C-alpha positions as CSV (number, residue, x, y, z in Angstrom):
1,M,0.0,0.0,0.0
2,T,1.3,3.4,-0.9
3,G,1.4,6.3,1.5
4,N,-0.9,8.4,-0.6
5,A,-3.6,5.8,-1.1
6,T,-7.2,6.8,-0.3
7,M,-8.6,4.6,2.5
8,Q,-12.2,3.2,2.5
9,G,-13.5,1.9,5.8
10,V,-15.8,-1.1,5.6
11,Y,-17.3,-3.5,8.1
12,V,-17.2,-7.2,7.3
13,N,-18.7,-10.1,9.2
14,V,-16.3,-13.0,9.0
15,P,-17.1,-16.5,10.4
16,S,-14.8,-17.3,13.4
17,V,-13.4,-20.3,11.6
18,D,-12.3,-18.1,8.7
19,W,-10.8,-15.3,10.8
20,S,-7.2,-16.5,10.7
21,L,-7.3,-16.9,6.9
22,F,-8.9,-13.4,6.6
23,R,-6.2,-11.9,8.9
24,E,-3.5,-13.5,6.7
25,L,-5.1,-11.9,3.6
26,I,-5.2,-8.5,5.4
27,R,-1.6,-8.8,6.3
28,K,-0.5,-9.8,2.8
29,F,-2.3,-6.9,1.2
30,G,-1.0,-4.4,3.9
31,W,-4.5,-3.5,5.0
32,Q,-5.5,-2.6,8.5
33,A,-8.1,-4.5,10.5
34,E,-9.7,-4.0,13.9
35,T,-12.6,-5.6,15.7
36,R,-15.7,-3.7,16.9
37,E,-14.3,-3.8,20.4
38,Q,-11.0,-2.4,19.3
39,M,-12.8,0.4,17.4
40,L,-14.9,1.2,20.5
41,D,-11.8,1.2,22.7
42,R,-10.1,3.5,20.3
43,F,-13.0,5.9,20.3
44,I,-13.4,5.9,24.1
45,N,-9.6,6.6,24.5
46,S,-9.8,9.5,22.0
47,R,-12.5,11.3,24.1
48,P,-11.3,14.1,26.4
49,A,-11.1,13.2,30.1
50,K,-13.0,16.3,31.1
51,A,-16.0,17.6,29.3
52,M,-15.7,21.1,27.9
53,L,-19.3,22.0,28.9
54,S,-21.3,21.0,31.9
55,E,-24.7,19.4,31.6
56,K,-26.2,22.6,33.0
57,E,-24.5,24.7,30.3
58,I,-25.7,22.4,27.6
59,M,-29.3,22.5,28.9
60,D,-29.1,26.3,29.2
61,E,-28.1,26.5,25.6
62,V,-30.8,24.1,24.5
63,N,-33.4,26.1,26.4
64,A,-32.1,29.4,25.0
65,V,-32.5,28.1,21.4
66,R,-35.6,26.1,21.8
67,Y,-37.6,28.5,24.1
68,D,-35.9,31.8,23.5
69,K,-34.9,32.0,27.2
């Protein structure tokens, strides 16, 4: 795979018995693979530890927009 290749993300369901064969194919083509659990872990780890807005601030903004308060 070249460094300037455009990537397309896909989700594929692979039977457990075929997973090792599929992983080998992925490795040979130089693709990247991750499980749903790994994707979720990556997403959770990318989130900030401290929220930028409090729940009250969010609700104040919603009320201001929705009810002109």
